[in-house]
N, C-alpha and C positions, 0 to 999 in steps of 0.2 A: 504493500500501500503506500503511496506516495504522500508526501507531505500535505500536499494539498486536499488528498483524499482523506487524511487524516483530521485535518482542521476541518472538513466539511461534516465528518460523522460526529469531530468534538462539538461541533454546533447545533446538530440535531439533539445528541445526546443533553446538550446543556438546555434545550428548549423542554425536553421530555422529562427533566428532572426539575423544571419550574424556575429554570435560571432566567434572569432578564438577557435582554438582547445587549449587553454588555462584555464583549471578549477579553478587555483586562481585567475583568472579576472573575475569570474561568482559568484555573490555576494549572489547568491541563494545556489549554494553547498557549499559556504564556511560558510555561516550561518548553512546550514546542518549539516555541520563538527563539527560547535561551538556548536550545541545542545548535540553531543554527547560528548563534555568534550574536545576532541580536544587532548587526551594523550594517547590513543588507536592506536598505529602505523596501527596495522592490519585493524583495523575497518576505519581507514582513508584511508588507501590504497584501500580498497575493494571498497569504495565510489568514490574514483577517479578513479578507473578502470572501475566502471559503469559507469560515467559520460563521461570517453572517448569512452566507448563502444557504448554510445547512440549517440555522437557526430558522430562517424565514421561511424555507420550505416545509420544515417540521410544522411550523404554525398555521402556514395555508393547510396541510394535509389534516391536522386535527379536528376532531368533529367539533362545530359549535354546539356551545350548551345556552342554555336560554336562563335569564337571572328570575 
């Protein structure tokens, strides 16, 4: 699994675990960025974008509940 795929899955899991759409509060994705060195802006941006995409896809796929 690539870093991008890992980040995407982490975003999905964050949504399913009730986390807000704030990747910097997800210690797993921040650890992933840390393993990349954290100095490559493009790579970091790509990982964060993949996390957001995973979170939003999971959100859109979730059933809608009424209050």
